[in-house]
C-alpha positions as CSV (number, residue, x, y, z in Angstrom):
1,M,84.8,11.4,-195.9
2,R,86.9,12.2,-193.4
3,D,90.8,12.5,-193.1
4,G,92.8,12.4,-190.2
5,M,95.6,14.6,-192.1
6,G,98.1,12.4,-191.3
7,G,101.2,13.1,-189.5
8,T,99.9,16.9,-189.4
9,G,99.2,16.7,-185.7
10,R,102.9,16.0,-185.0
11,K,103.7,19.2,-187.5
12,Y,106.1,21.1,-184.8
13,A,108.0,17.5,-183.9
14,S,110.8,19.5,-185.6
15,L,111.1,22.1,-182.8
16,A,112.3,19.2,-180.6
17,V,110.6,19.9,-177.7
18,T,111.9,17.9,-174.7
19,G,110.3,15.8,-172.5
20,A,111.3,17.7,-169.7
21,L,109.2,20.8,-170.9
22,V,106.7,18.5,-170.8
23,L,106.7,16.5,-168.0
24,A,107.4,20.0,-165.4
25,L,104.0,21.2,-166.6
26,S,102.6,17.7,-165.9
27,A,103.9,17.8,-162.5
28,C,101.6,21.0,-161.7
29,S,98.8,19.3,-163.5
30,N,98.6,15.8,-163.0
31,N,94.9,15.8,-163.9
32,V,94.4,16.6,-168.2
33,G,92.0,19.8,-168.0
34,T,92.1,20.8,-164.5
35,D,91.9,25.3,-164.3
36,E,95.6,24.9,-162.5
37,P,96.8,28.6,-163.9
38,L,99.4,28.4,-166.4
39,D,101.0,31.9,-165.8
40,A,103.9,30.6,-164.3
41,F,105.2,28.7,-167.2
42,T,106.9,30.0,-170.2
43,A,104.5,29.9,-174.3
44,E,107.1,26.9,-175.0
45,E,106.3,24.9,-171.9
46,I,102.4,25.3,-172.4
47,F,102.5,24.6,-176.0
48,A,104.4,21.7,-175.7
49,R,101.5,20.6,-172.5
50,G,98.9,20.9,-175.3
51,E,100.8,19.1,-178.5
52,Y,101.6,16.0,-176.1
53,V,97.7,16.0,-174.5
54,L,96.5,16.3,-178.2
55,E,98.7,13.4,-179.0
56,N,97.5,11.3,-176.3
57,N,94.0,11.8,-175.8
58,A,90.6,10.9,-178.3
59,R,88.9,14.3,-177.0
60,T,90.6,17.6,-177.7
61,D,89.1,20.0,-175.2
62,A,91.9,19.6,-172.9
63,S,94.4,20.5,-175.4
64,L,92.5,23.4,-176.6
65,R,92.8,24.9,-173.0
66,Y,96.5,24.9,-173.6
67,F,96.7,26.3,-176.8
68,R,94.6,28.6,-175.8
69,E,96.0,29.9,-173.1
70,V,99.3,30.5,-175.5
71,E,97.7,33.1,-177.4
72,R,96.4,34.8,-174.0
73,L,99.1,34.8,-171.9
74,Y,101.6,35.3,-175.0
75,P,99.8,37.2,-177.7
76,Y,102.4,38.7,-179.5
77,T,105.0,36.0,-180.1
78,D,105.0,32.6,-182.4
79,W,103.7,30.8,-180.2
80,A,100.7,32.4,-179.8
81,R,100.3,32.4,-183.8
82,R,101.3,28.6,-184.0
83,S,98.5,28.0,-181.0
84,I,95.7,29.1,-183.5
85,V,96.4,27.2,-186.3
86,M,96.7,24.2,-183.6
87,Q,93.2,25.2,-181.8
88,A,91.9,24.7,-185.4
89,Y,93.0,21.4,-186.4
90,A,92.5,20.2,-183.1
91,L,88.3,21.6,-183.2
92,H,88.5,19.7,-186.9
93,R,89.6,16.6,-185.1
94,D,86.6,17.1,-182.8
95,Q,84.4,17.1,-185.8
96,Q,83.6,20.7,-184.4
97,Y,83.5,22.1,-188.0
98,E,82.0,26.1,-187.9
99,E,84.7,26.7,-184.9
100,A,87.2,24.8,-186.6
101,R,87.0,27.2,-189.7
102,A,86.4,30.2,-187.9
103,T,89.8,29.3,-186.2
104,A,91.8,28.4,-189.5
105,Q,89.9,31.0,-191.2
106,R,91.2,33.9,-188.1
107,F,94.8,32.5,-189.0
108,L,94.6,33.3,-192.5
109,D,93.0,36.7,-192.3
110,Q,96.0,37.6,-189.5
111,Y,98.7,36.1,-190.7
112,P,98.1,35.4,-194.6
113,G,101.8,35.1,-195.8
114,D,103.0,32.4,-192.9
115,P,104.1,29.0,-193.5
116,D,101.6,27.3,-192.5
117,A,98.7,29.2,-193.9
118,A,98.3,26.5,-196.4
119,W,97.4,23.8,-193.4
120,A,95.3,26.4,-192.3
121,A,93.8,26.8,-196.1
122,Y,93.5,23.1,-196.3
123,I,91.6,22.8,-192.4
124,V,88.8,25.2,-193.8
125,A,88.6,23.1,-196.9
126,L,88.7,20.0,-194.7
127,T,85.5,21.4,-192.5
128,Y,83.8,21.3,-195.7
129,Y,84.8,18.2,-197.4
130,D,84.3,15.5,-194.2
131,Q,80.8,16.7,-194.0
132,I,79.8,15.6,-197.6
133,E,76.5,13.5,-197.2
134,D,75.7,10.6,-199.2
135,V,74.8,11.5,-202.7
136,G,71.1,11.4,-202.2
137,R,71.3,14.5,-200.3
138,D,71.5,18.4,-201.3
139,Q,75.5,18.6,-202.8
140,G,75.5,22.4,-201.3
141,L,78.6,21.3,-199.0
142,T,80.0,19.7,-202.0
143,F,80.2,22.7,-203.7
144,Q,81.6,24.5,-200.8
145,A,84.5,22.1,-200.2
146,L,85.3,22.5,-204.3
147,T,85.9,25.9,-203.6
148,Q,88.2,25.9,-201.2
149,L,90.2,22.8,-202.0
150,R,90.8,24.7,-205.7
151,Y,92.0,28.2,-203.6
152,V,94.2,25.5,-201.8
153,I,95.4,23.9,-204.9
154,E,95.6,27.4,-206.9
155,Q,97.2,29.7,-203.6
156,Y,100.0,26.9,-202.3
157,P,100.4,24.7,-205.3
158,N,104.0,23.5,-203.8
159,T,102.4,21.9,-200.9
160,E,102.1,18.7,-199.5
161,Y,97.9,20.0,-198.8
162,A,97.7,21.1,-202.2
163,R,98.5,17.3,-203.5
164,S,96.0,16.3,-201.1
165,A,93.3,18.7,-202.1
166,V,94.2,17.6,-205.8
167,L,92.8,14.3,-205.1
168,K,89.8,15.1,-202.6
169,F,88.7,17.7,-205.5
170,D,88.4,14.6,-207.9
171,L,86.5,12.4,-205.3
172,A,84.2,15.7,-204.5
173,F,83.6,16.6,-208.5
174,D,82.7,13.2,-209.1
175,R,80.0,13.0,-205.9
176,L,78.4,16.0,-208.2
177,A,78.4,14.2,-211.1
178,A,76.8,10.9,-209.6
179,K,74.1,13.2,-208.0
180,E,73.2,14.0,-211.8
181,M,72.9,10.4,-212.3
182,E,70.6,9.8,-209.5
183,I,68.3,12.1,-210.7
184,G,68.4,11.1,-214.1
185,R,67.9,7.6,-213.7
186,Y,65.1,8.3,-211.6
187,Y,63.4,10.3,-214.8
188,L,64.5,7.3,-217.1
189,A,62.9,4.9,-214.9
190,R,59.9,6.6,-215.2
191,G,59.8,7.2,-218.7
192,N,60.6,10.9,-218.6
193,Y,63.0,10.8,-221.3
194,Q,63.4,14.1,-222.0
195,S,64.3,14.9,-218.3
196,A,67.1,12.0,-218.1
197,I,68.7,13.5,-221.2
198,N,69.2,16.9,-219.7
199,R,70.9,15.5,-216.5
200,F,73.1,12.8,-218.5
201,R,73.8,15.9,-220.9
202,V,75.2,17.7,-217.9
203,V,77.6,14.8,-216.6
204,V,78.6,14.6,-220.1
205,E,79.5,18.3,-220.8
206,D,80.3,19.3,-217.4
207,Y,81.6,16.1,-215.3
208,Q,83.0,14.7,-218.4
209,T,86.4,13.7,-216.5
210,T,84.7,11.8,-213.7
211,S,83.8,7.9,-213.3
212,Q,80.3,8.8,-213.9
213,T,81.0,9.3,-217.8
214,P,80.6,6.2,-219.4
215,E,77.4,5.4,-217.8
216,A,75.9,8.4,-218.4
217,L,76.6,7.9,-222.3
218,H,75.2,4.7,-222.1
219,R,72.0,6.7,-220.7
220,L,71.8,8.5,-223.7
221,V,71.7,5.7,-225.6
222,E,69.0,4.4,-223.7
223,A,66.7,7.2,-223.9
224,Y,67.6,8.2,-227.6
225,L,66.4,5.0,-228.7
226,A,63.0,5.1,-226.3
227,L,62.4,8.4,-227.9
228,G,63.0,6.7,-231.5
229,L,65.9,9.7,-232.1
230,R,68.4,7.3,-233.9
231,G,71.0,9.5,-234.5
232,E,71.7,10.8,-231.1
233,A,71.8,7.0,-229.8
234,Q,74.6,6.2,-232.6
235,T,76.8,9.1,-232.1
236,A,76.4,8.9,-228.1
237,G,77.3,4.6,-228.3
238,A,80.2,6.4,-230.7
239,I,81.5,8.4,-228.1
240,L,81.2,5.6,-225.5
241,G,82.9,3.3,-228.0
242,H,85.7,5.5,-228.8
243,N,86.6,6.5,-225.1
244,F,85.6,3.6,-222.9
245,R,85.3,0.3,-225.5
246,S,86.5,-1.7,-222.3
247,N,83.8,-0.5,-219.9
248,P,81.1,-2.9,-219.6
249,F,78.7,0.1,-220.1
250,Y,80.2,-0.1,-223.9
251,E,79.0,-3.4,-224.1
252,D,75.2,-2.8,-223.0
253,S,75.2,0.1,-225.4
254,F,76.5,-2.0,-228.5
255,R,74.0,-4.4,-227.9
256,L,71.0,-2.0,-227.7
257,L,72.2,-0.5,-231.2
258,S,72.3,-3.9,-232.7
259,S,68.9,-5.3,-231.7
260,A,67.6,-2.1,-233.0
261,G,69.3,-3.0,-236.4
262,L,72.1,0.7,-235.6
263,T,75.9,0.6,-235.1
264,D,77.7,2.5,-233.1
265,E,79.0,5.5,-236.0
266,A,78.1,8.6,-235.3
267,S,75.1,10.2,-237.2
268,G,73.1,13.3,-237.5
269,E,74.0,16.7,-236.1
270,S,73.2,17.2,-232.0
271,W,75.0,18.7,-229.1
272,L,76.6,15.0,-228.9
273,S,78.1,15.4,-232.6
274,E,80.2,18.5,-231.4
275,I,81.2,16.6,-228.6
276,Y,82.4,13.7,-231.2
277,R,84.3,15.9,-233.6
278,R,86.5,17.3,-230.0
279,T,86.9,13.7,-228.3
280,V,87.3,11.5,-231.3
281,R,88.4,13.7,-233.9
282,G,90.0,16.2,-232.5
283,E,88.5,19.3,-234.4
284,W,87.7,22.3,-232.0
285,I,86.9,24.7,-234.3
């Protein structure tokens, strides 16, 4: 899961840095990434060269040199401050996630009220999000990504980064539910019905807004029927039918219930009955 961050790398294009600045510095440093001293150039000129190199090279090493030199040579200027977040962006683009995270966090620690703080916080979140592995692996990074994405959403709600974070939060949240489903299906296939039910219950109760919920309800119908718990199976089917009637999993559950001589009407008292009362009847007390 990698995010190119759209046009963020061109964030400072609005500064109207002229081509003359880039050409002036390029004339003294024809080979990108050389150790040519930069002391004779202004912070703006070095920063401009860093942007130019970053935009025109697949690797970010050379651009990082310029941004770091701005910070070293002009440590208390706006250009130095901007160079920190540009370093974080470049490092993230190069998939150097830990260093990118540390650099973005350093920016947040030093300039928490800066207009670019939202961007830095978003980079921190992306350093976790972009490392989320397939569903079959440990989802610790997913939890970290969710935490940082929520931070962006809550702290910078009216920014482009918050809007992007919302979309990524939903995707990451769905992955956690998918992990529960994978384990639940594993137990179900081996006849360990109670363990399977426990996993599907987590999805229905804690991840009910994800795309995994219809299947979780269907698997509950399967598991409860296998255990002979007819009321629970019917109630799971009733919730599925009310909320996801057009979903193929409802059709599968309806066939299972019908073949057992049951309907998709809620029956009995269980944890599912409470969910049925809330989601179907709208009874919250």
